[in-house]
C-alpha positions in Angstrom: -54.9 4.1 -39.1 -57.9 1.5 -39.3 -57.2 0.8 -35.6 -57.4 4.6 -34.2 -60.4 5.0 -36.8 -62.1 2.1 -35.1 -60.9 2.8 -31.9 -61.1 6.7 -31.9 -64.2 7.2 -34.7 -63.2 8.3 -38.0 -63.7 11.7 -37.2 -61.4 12.3 -34.5 -58.4 14.4 -34.6 -55.7 12.3 -33.5 -56.8 9.7 -36.6 -57.2 12.1 -38.7 -53.5 13.1 -37.7 -53.2 9.5 -38.4 -54.4 9.8 -42.3 -52.1 12.5 -42.8 -49.0 10.5 -42.2 -50.2 7.8 -43.8 -50.5 9.7 -46.9 -46.8 11.2 -46.5 -45.6 7.6 -46.1 -47.4 6.2 -48.9 -46.3 9.3 -50.9 -42.6 8.4 -50.0 -43.1 5.2 -51.6 -44.1 6.5 -54.7 -48.0 5.7 -54.7 -49.0 9.6 -55.1 -52.9 9.1 -56.4 -53.4 6.8 -53.4 -51.6 9.7 -51.3 -54.1 12.2 -53.1 -57.2 10.2 -51.9 -55.9 9.8 -48.3 -55.0 13.6 -48.4 -58.5 14.5 -50.5 -60.3 12.8 -47.6 -58.6 13.8 -44.6 -58.7 17.6 -45.9 -62.7 17.0 -46.3 -63.1 15.5 -42.9 -60.8 18.1 -40.8 -62.8 21.0 -42.4 -66.2 19.6 -41.4 -64.6 19.0 -37.8 -62.2 21.6 -37.6 -63.0 24.4 -39.7 -61.0 25.9 -42.9 -58.9 27.9 -40.9 -57.7 25.3 -38.2 -53.9 25.1 -38.4 -54.4 21.1 -39.0 -56.5 21.7 -41.5 -54.4 24.3 -43.1 -51.6 21.5 -42.6 -53.6 19.0 -44.9 -54.3 21.2 -47.6 -50.5 22.1 -47.7 -49.9 18.4 -47.8 -52.7 17.8 -50.8 -51.4 20.5 -52.8 -47.9 18.8 -52.6 -49.6 15.7 -53.7 -51.4 17.3 -56.9 -47.9 18.8 -57.6 -46.5 15.6 -57.7 -49.5 14.4 -59.8 -48.7 16.7 -62.5 -51.6 18.8 -61.8 -49.8 22.5 -60.9 -52.7 24.5 -61.3 -54.8 22.7 -58.9 -51.7 22.5 -56.3 -51.4 26.3 -57.2 -55.0 27.2 -56.5 -55.1 25.5 -53.3 -52.1 26.9 -51.8 -53.5 30.1 -52.7 -56.5 29.6 -51.2 -54.6 27.9 -47.9 -52.3 30.7 -47.8 -55.5 33.3 -47.8 -57.1 31.4 -44.7 -53.7 31.2 -42.9 -52.7 34.7 -43.1 -56.9 35.8 -42.2 -56.9 33.4 -39.4 -53.7 35.1 -37.8 -54.9 38.5 -38.6 -58.2 37.0 -36.4 -56.1 35.9 -34.0 -53.6 39.0 -33.9 -57.1 41.5 -33.3 -58.0 39.3 -30.4 -54.9 39.7 -28.7 -54.4 43.4 -29.0 -56.1 45.2 -26.5 -59.2 47.6 -27.2 
């Protein structure tokens, strides 16, 4: 991840995808707090760079919700999941409206 951030820039979508992947692997190894920090940082960057409704941002939010659950922060996880699903549904509705003929 350090290399991709150095080469591509800290906010490049590919560097952020690497950060998401690293957070998943860190969580698998059992360091849920470190994974949560990585997920939270990545989500904030994705929101700023790609917007709240981008598929990568929504996926990152889902990862953070899983991490919060693993830490026993179930209320935060539930709220984040609900917000993420609402954003996903709104984005899908906008895309569907854009593809329909007038």
